[in-house]
N, C-alpha and C positions, 0 to 999 in steps of 0.2 A: 872161568865160567862156572866151575863147580861151586866156588865160594858164593857167587851171586845166586846160584840155584838154591844153596842152603839158606841164604838170607831170605829169599822169597818164601821158602817153605816155612821158616821160623815166623815170618811176618804173617803168613796165612794162619798159622796155629794161634798166634796172639789174637788176630781178628776173630777167629772162631770162638775163642774162650771169652774175649772181652765183648760185652754187649754193644752193638752199634747204636742201640736206643736205650733210653732209660727203661729198666725192666726189672722184674723179679729175677734175681740171679740164682737163688737157691730156695728150695722149699724143703723143710725138715718136718716130717710127720713123726711125732714122738709117741702118739697113741692112736690105735685103731680099735674101735669098739662097736659091736652090734648093739643097737638100742632097742628099747621097748620089748625086751625079752624075745627079740626076733619076730615079733608079730608082723603080719603082712599089711601093708597100706595099699589097699586096692590092687590094681594091676601092677603097681610098681614093686610089690613085694616088700621084703625086709630092707631096713636102712642101716647104714653104719656111719659112725661119727669119726672124723679124722681131726686130731688136735695137734697143733705144732706151731712152727715159726716160719715166717717168710722173710727173706733177706733181699734187699734192693740196692741198686746203684742208680744215681741220677746225674745227668750232665748239667751243671749249672749254666752252661752257655747255650743250651738248646732253647729255641724260641718258645717252646711250650712250657719251659720251666722257669724262665726269667721272671715270670709274674710272681713267683714265690718270694715273699718278703724275707730278706736276710739270707737267702740261699747262698749268695756269694760270700757271706761271712762264716759259712760252715767249713770245717776242714775237709780236704779232699784226699783220696788215695792216689796211688802212683799213676792211675789212669786219668786223674783229674776229675774224678767223680765223687759225689757225696754218698756215703754209705749210711743205711739205716735199716731197721727191722721192726717187725710187728707180729704179735700173736695172731693166729688164724685158726678158724674152725670150719670144717666142711661137713655137711650132712648129705649123704648121697645114697641112692639105691645100691644095694650090694651088687645087683646085676644091672649095670648101666644100660644094657640093651632094653630093659623094661621101663626106662625113664623117659622123660619128655624132651630130652636134649635142651632143656631150658634151665638157665641159672637164675635163681631168685636170690638176689643179694640184698641183705639188710644192712644198712648203715647202723652200727651199734650205737646205743644211747648211753654215753658216759661209761663205756666199756661193757654195757649190759645188752643182752639179747631181749628185746621186748615185743617182737612181732607176734610170737605165739599167743601172747595175751590178747591181741586183737584178732588175729586171723584164725587161731585155733581154739579160742574160748578157754584157754587154760586158766585155772583158778590162781589166786594170789599165792596159794600154798605150794604151787608147783616149783620145781627147780628150773628156773628159766635160764640161768647162766651156764648150767652144766646138765642139760636134759638127758636123762637115761631111762627112767621108769616110764611105763605106758602113760600114766597120768600127766607126765611132763609134756606130752605131745597133744593132749586134748583130743579134738576131733580129727586131727591129722590132715587137715584140709590141703595144705600145700604138698604134703607127702603123697596123699592119694592122687594128686595131679601129676606125680612123678618128677617133681622139680628137684634139682640139686639146690641146696641152700648153703650159703657161705657168709662168713663174717670175717672182718680183718680189723685189727686195732688201728686207730687213727689219732687218738687224743693223747698228746704228750703230757697232759696234766693228770692222767689216771694213775693212781697208786695200785700196785699189785694187791691181790686178795679177792676172795669170793668169786674166783674164776672170771674176773674182769679182764677184758682184752687190753693189753698194754703195748707200748711202743718203746723203742730206743732211738731217739732222734738226737742229732748233734746240737750243741749250743751255738748261738750266734756269738762271734768273738770280734774283738778289736785289739790289734797288737797282741794277739795270742792270749788275750784275757776275755772272760765273758763280758758282754756289753751290759751296762747299767742303764736304768731308765726310771723316770718318775711315773708312778702308776697309782691307780685307785682300785681298791677292793671294798666290798661291802659285806656287812654282817646283819642278819635279820632273823626273825623267828624261824625262817627256813632252816637256820643252822642251830637253833637252840633246843629243838626236840621237846618243846613245851616247858622246859625248865629255865633257869637263870644261870647259865654257866659263867664261870669267871674267866675261863681260858678257852681259846680256840686256835687251830692252825690258821695261818694267814689266808689260806684258801677257803676257810669256812667249814671244812669237813675233812675227816680222816681219809676219805676215799679219794681225795684230790691232793696233788702236789702243790706246795706253796712256792711263790716267788720269794726267796729269802730277802730280807732287808740287807743293805750293805753293812749295817752295823746295828747293835742294840742301843747305841747312842742316838737318841731321837734328833739331836741337833745335826749330827753327821748324816743321818738318813733323811733329814729335812721332813720329818714325819709329823703329821697332824691328824687328829681324830675328831670327827664331827658326829653329833647325834641329832637326829631329826625324826619327827613323827611319821613322815611319809616322804617317798621320793616324788610324789605327785602333788601339784597344786590343786586347789579347789576354788573355782571349777577347773576341770581337767584341762591340761595343756601340755605342750612339749617341754616347758621349762622344768628344771630340777631345783627345788629349794636348797639353800645353802646349809641350814641347820646351825646349831650352836657348837662352838669348839669345846671339846672335853679338856679340862685342865691337865697339864702334863703330869701332875702329881697323882692323877686318878687312873692312869693306865701306863703300860710298859710293854716293850718287846720282851715277853717272858712267858714261860709255861707254868701255869699255876692252877692245876686241876683241883688242888685242895685249898685254894684261896691265896690272897695277896700275901707276899709279893712274888713268890715263886722263884724259878730259876731263869736267868737271862737266856733268851733264845731269839735268833734272827728269823725263825720260822713260825713263831707263835705270838699271840697278843693276850695280855692279861688286863682285865678291867676290874678295878676295885669295886666291890659290891655286886658285880655280875652284870651281864647283859639283860636288858628289859625287853619283853615280848612286844610292847607297844612302841618300840623305837627301832629305827634303822641306824647303822653306824657306817660312816664313810672313812676309810683309812687311806691317806695319801702318804707315799714314802718312796724313797729311791730303792729299787729292787735290782736284783742281779739274776743271772742264770736263766736266760730266755732261750728255750729251744726253738728251732726253726719249725714253728707250729704247722704251717701250711703244707709241710711234707705229709700231713694227714690227708690231703687231697691226693697226693701222688700214690700213697699206699693203696687206696681204693682203685684208682685208675689202672695201676700197673698189675695189681693182683687180679682184677677182673680180666684184664687184657691177656694175662698168662693163662688163666683158666679157660678162656674162650678161644685163644689162638695158639698157645704154646704146645709143643710136643714134649720137650725136655727142658729142664733148667740147665744152667751152665755147668752144674756139677754132674749132669747126666741123670738126674731124677726125673722120672716120667710124670707128666701131668696126670694127677689122680682122677680127673673127670674129663676125659677126652670126648670129643664129639658134640660139644655144646654149640647150638646154632643161634640162640637168642638169649638176651639178658634183660631181666626185669629187676629194677632197683627200687627198694622201698626205704623211706625215711620217715620217722614218726617224731613229731614235736621238734626238739632241737636237731634231730637227725634229718628231719624234713627241711629245716633251715639250712643244714649242711648241703643237701642236694640242690636247693635253689642257688646257693652260692657256688657250689662245685660246678654247676652248669654255667652260671654267669661268668665265673673266672676262667672258663675254657678248659676244664679238666675232663669233659666228656668226649675227648678225642685223645688218643695216645700219640706217642712220638712217631709211630708208623702211619699216622693219619687214619686210624681205625676208630669207629664209634665204640664207646664203652658201654653205656646203658642204652638199649633200644627203647625201653619204656621206663617211666618212673611213676611210682605212686608216692606222692608227697602228701602226708597227712598231718593235720593240725599244726601247720607252720605259720598260718596267717600270711602277712606281708613281709615277714622277717627274713633276713639273711643272717649267716652265722658270723660271730666274732672270732675268726680263725686266722685269716691271712694278715696277721699283724705281728709286730714285735710285742712281746708280753701279752699275747692273745689270751682271752679268757672264754673258752667255749662253754664252760659250765653255767655261768650266769645267763639269765634270759630276762628281758625286760617285761614287766607287767605294771599294772597301775600303781601298786604299792611299793615296788622295790626294783633295784638294779636297772634303773632307767638310763644309766650312763653308758650302756652298751651301744656300740654302733651297729644298728640292725636294720633300719628302715629308710635310710637315705636312698635317693633315686638310683636305679629303677626299682619299682615295686611290682610292676606288671611283667608278664611274660613277653608280650609283644613289644617290639621296638616302637618308641614314641619319643617326641622331643621333650626334653626336660623343660618344664615351664618356667623354671627359675634360672637355669644356666644356659638354656637354648642350645643344647646338643642332643642328638638322638642316642638312645640306649635302651636296652631291654635284657631280660634274663635269657631269652632265646634270640640269639643274634648270629648264630653260625648254622645256617640252614642245612648244610651237609651233615652236621654232627649233632644237631639238637635232637633230644629224645621226644617221643610222644609222652605227654604228661596227663595223668589224672590227679587233680589236686582236690583234696577233701578237707573241709574245716567243719568243726562243730560250732555251735553258738558261742562257746567260750572265746574262740579266737577273734570274733568280731569285737568283743569287749577288751580282751587282753593283748592280742597280737595284731590289731589293726587290719583284720582280714578284708574289710571293705575296700582298702586301698589296692588290693590285687585286681579290682575290676571297675573301680569308680574314680572319678577325678578328685584331686586334692581339695577342691572347693565344694565337693558333694553336689555338683550341679548336673552331672551326666554320667552315664555308663559307657565304658569303652567296649569296642568289639574285641573279641578274644582271638588269639592265634588259632589257626586250624589244627595245630598240634596239641592243643590244650583243651581239656574239659574240666570245669570246676563245679563242685557240688557242695552245698551246705547240708550237713546232717542236722536237720532242724531240731532245736530244743535239747540238744545233747551237751554234756560237759566234755572237757578235754580228754579225759581218759578214765581208766578204772578197769577192774577185773570183773568178768561175768560172775554173778552170784554173791559179790561182796555186799554186805548189809550197808544201807545208807548210814553215813556218819557225819561228824562235824569237824573234820580236818584234824590238825595236829592235836594229839592227846584228846581227841573228841570234844574239844572246847574252843577251837579257833574260829569256827563259822557259826553264824546265827541259825541258818537253815540246814536241814539234813541234805546230804549230797544227792545228786541225780543218779539213779541206779540203772537207767536204760543203756544197754551195751550196744556199741556200734558194730560189732563183729558181723552180723548178717549183711548189713549194707556194704561193708568193706569187701567182703568176700565176692559179692556180685560185681563190684566195680573192678576188683583185681582180675576176675575172669574176663571182664570187658576189655581191660588193658591188654591182657594176653592175646585175645582175639584181634584186637586192633593192631598189635605189633606183628603177630604171625600171619594173619589172613587179611589185614586191612579192613576188618569189619568195624564200622563206625560205632563208637560207644553211644549210650543214651544221650539225649540232648542235655545240655547244662541245666542244672537246677540251683539257681542262686537268687538271693534277693536283689532287687534292682531299684534304683532311684526312679526310673521312668515308670515303674509299676507301683510305686509308693509302698514297696515292701522292704525298702532300705531307707532308714530315717535317722535323723539326728536323735541322740538319746532323750532330749527333752520332748520329742514327738512320739515317744513310745506310748501306745494306748494300753498300758498294763491295767488290768482290773484292780479295783481297790480291795485287795485280799486282806482280811483282818490280820494284823501283826506283821505284814510284809513291809520292810523298809526299803524304799527305792530312792536313790539320790542322783542317779544318772552318771555316776562316776565311771570313768573308763580310762584306758591307757592313752593319754593324749599323744599327739604325733606331730612331727615336723621334720623338714630337712635341717640338719644341724652341721655346724662346722667343728670338726675335731682337730683342726690345725692344718698347716700347709703341707704336711707330709702324709696326709690321708687323701686318697682319691680312689674311686671305684671299689669301695669296701675293702681296702687294704692299705698297709703302710705303717706309720708310726704315729700314735696318738700323742699330741702335745697339749691339747685342751681337754683336760680330764673331765671337767664338767662342760660339755660342749655348748657353744653359742647357737641360738636358734636363727636359722636363715629365713625359713618360711614355715608358717603353721598349716597343718592339715585339719580338715574336718573329718573326724571318724564317725562313721554311721553304723547302725546296728539293725538286725532284722526286726521287722514289725510283727506284732503278735495278734492273735485272735481273742475272742471274748473269754476264753479260758486262760489265756496268757501264754499259749504255745505258739511257736513261730509259724507264719503262714507259708512262706516260700521254702524251697529246698526239698530234700527227700525226707518225708515224714515217716519215720519208723511206725509200724502198726500200733505200738504202744503210745505214740504221740498222736496219731490219727484217731485212735479210739482210746482216749486218755482216761486214767483214773486219778490223775493229779495234774496240777500245773507244773510243767517241767521247764526249768530255766537253765541257761548255760552259765549263769553267774551266781555268786553267793556273796554275802556280806560278812565282814569280820565282826567279831565281838569287840567290845571296847577294850578288853584286856589285851587283844592282839591288834590294836590299831584301827578299830572300826570308826566310822562306817566305810572304810576302804573296801575294795573288792577282796574276796577271800581266795586268793591264789587261782588255781585252775579248776576249782570245784564249782559245780552247778547246784541247783536247788530242786527239791521235790516238796510240793505242798499239796497234800491229798485233797481231793474234792469231797464236799459233804456227801454223806450217804443219801440223805433225803432232802426234799425241799424244806420240810419243817426245820431240819438241822441247819440248813443254809439261812433261813429266815431268822432263826434264833441267834445266829452269830453275825448277822448282817453281811453275809458272804454273797457277792453278786454272781458268783459262778453257778452254772447248772449243777444239780446233784447227779449222782450216779443213777438213781432211779429215773430221773427225768431223761437222762441220756440213753439208757439201755433197757429200762423196765425190770429186767431180771438177769441172772447169770447167763442164760442162754442168749439173751439179746446182746450182751457184752461179747461173748465168744463169736457171735455172728458178725459183729462190727469189726472185730480183729481179723477174722477170716476174710472179710471183704477187702479190708485194707491190704492185707498180705498178698492176696491174689492179684490185686491191681498192680502192686509193685512188681510182682512176678511177670505180669503181662508186659510191663515196661522194661524188663530185663534189669530190674533193680533189686530183686531177691532171687536166690536160687531155690529150686523146688524143695531141697532138703531143709532149707531154713524156713520156708513157708510152713512145712509140717511141724517143725520145732516150735515156731512162734504160736501156732494154733494150739499145740499141746500145752504150752506154758499158760495160755489163756484159759484152757479147759481146767488145768490143775490149780488155777488161782482161786482165791476165796472171794472174788469180786461178786457182791450181791448174792452170796450163798446164805 
């Protein structure tokens, strides 16, 4: 009996130490620092930053983990679990009793923290990846609200350096060797920095890990390089042009920063004569060393779950932020695509059946999902009209609500788990309608009707704004200030986003309904096909109607539900979509959506899109930048240049008239809960300080 008793005690100890569910097993805090020289952020007081590493174990047999591509190809420990780890950062009130008991979790973007640039109006000069000085925290908006902020690594393609958040994920193996696979990667002016480099990592940039070729011998690697003017046909459509094959004698698997021929390398490409800014390059080859990339969803799930629910890790380390009651998650751009796919794939519930994110702010993701739950996944590339359109991103479903796939006749949607689905505020700028097919989040594929939205979702267009940018940055022309024809759009989205994040918080905590959706609609004729855009004939403005064409595409038999193994590297089109864009007024600014006071009382035509110069592949769209085209000062100036737009004098009379119009617009948004009082004051002050009609 004593022997049996001892065995039972030993078994109890093993169970106590070994997690019953996939979880964060150990959290190591390597550095604890008071930030911003100890300044107080409202009632929350001073903040401290915890930097360290989180360690995880995951059961590959659990029903919530089986969805992870190649998880069963990863090595397991003696408990039969897959081990992995990730960098983590926590920003918290020194005195947690002064906080809001709310976790604001940002999905990092390529290992970088970017939320402060939107939410805190931090300038581009701030240290965003390792914020310490007062200026790195800008207006301190989230900290003044008392929130704990946290970040965890998730991208297995991120190289160490510049305080980027990295991970250590196992490789997928077969017969104890890394799996190989035929993949495609692309090089474009995004990678060239305005020059004509002869050599690049196969990933395209030094901040990203490459999938090495199985050999520097092109025949053994079955490698082919193609060169093409654009990934997009004209007129725009879902097909991808094939391009012309580059002769084998003109390129090599080699590192040649000083020119041809360089040193053989399975992780670099060398092009004789250098890459050209007006060309894209598709490289197809057999690669190796594929990490189990979708563990990047498990890091977020289990990190948040521990911070929200855990008392101690398996090593006895205490939860550094106990007492959290709500979680708000934010994803911006590719990180917003991450959250759309994270939710769709079922990661917003942990293994103990607890919701992960109560609310999500998904910003500038359009209709896209992320290229992550795949073998040889590539979460860094993102599809736009000019490049990287081979990415699997927009296949059904595109909407949040469940509906029947019109092509394959089965129901699906991003929100399909009512008990665990978050409340979602989804914001897009004008740019995402042109580049990320944002119209398909709410309109039919044939552009004939608007869909009803889920009661858990509110979508908003931030009218006439571009994808991103830092407050105070001078308008520019893209790469090396020569990529785009027009100056970029300088209006910053921060004030609108802050109000909507407050609405999300109130929705999650107190069930207070957010403002009604403000999006363009087909039924209201504010969402139109590009050839129906009523853009004024602004002198010198080139408009071609190009946009990122869309369609459901076949990536091969091993891809379903935005996961699997891609066999058709250049996918076949199953069905075409009609992409629609927001209609504009007589100035050229968008009619529908939330109109920032500087859009409602304009001094310029503000576009969400821009056009490339011919040197960079024009007239294709110029990446994620918008355009600013100033209005004429006087009617005489407008007449002299044949500009059909009203002049500033006609619109406002004088400087005081301009300030009055901005004030009226700001206060109207405040009345609609779309601007906070502090931002109303700031916007009016900016109008007063401007030189408009002075």
